[in-house]
C-alpha positions in Angstrom: 75.6 79.3 86.1 79.3 80.6 86.2 80.3 76.8 86.3 78.7 76.4 82.8 80.6 79.4 81.3 83.9 79.2 82.9 84.5 75.3 83.5 83.1 73.4 80.5 82.1 73.4 77.0 78.2 73.7 77.8 76.4 76.9 76.4 73.8 78.7 78.7 71.0 81.3 77.7 69.2 82.9 80.4 66.5 85.7 80.1 64.3 87.4 83.1 62.3 89.7 80.8 60.2 92.1 83.2 58.5 93.3 80.0 56.8 89.7 79.2 57.0 88.7 82.6 58.7 85.8 82.2 62.1 83.5 83.0 63.8 81.6 80.8 67.0 79.1 80.9 68.4 76.9 78.6 71.7 74.7 78.5 73.4 73.2 75.4 75.9 71.1 74.5 77.2 71.2 70.5 73.6 71.3 69.3 71.4 69.1 72.0 69.6 70.8 74.2 70.3 69.4 77.7 68.0 71.5 79.8 65.5 74.2 79.1 62.6 75.7 81.6 60.4 78.7 80.9 58.5 80.7 83.9 55.6 82.1 82.4 54.3 85.4 84.8 56.9 85.4 86.6 55.6 88.5 89.0 52.5 86.9 89.7 53.6 83.6 90.9 52.8 82.4 94.7 55.9 83.0 96.4 56.5 79.6 97.7 55.5 77.7 94.5 58.1 80.0 92.5 60.9 79.2 95.2 60.1 75.3 94.8 60.5 75.9 90.7 63.9 77.6 91.1 65.1 75.2 93.6 63.9 72.5 90.9 65.9 74.4 88.3 69.2 74.8 90.7 68.9 70.9 91.7 68.9 70.0 87.7 71.8 72.4 86.8 73.9 70.6 89.7 72.7 67.2 88.4 74.0 68.1 84.9 77.2 69.5 86.5 77.8 66.4 88.6 77.1 64.1 85.5 79.5 66.3 83.1 82.3 65.8 85.7 82.1 62.1 86.1 
């Protein structure tokens, strides 16, 4: 996420809300949403499944970065 803030004109929002037990991420370029992802019941997720979900989020972000740098 650091790269999006310093090296591009993308805007990002990330929220890890302990009270609502949710994780949310959104990447925008201008008025266009490029990526959004929401994980409900974050603390109750199976550890392996949560690892898989978060790895998928990272892979998507890396794909966006790679496409933006072309």
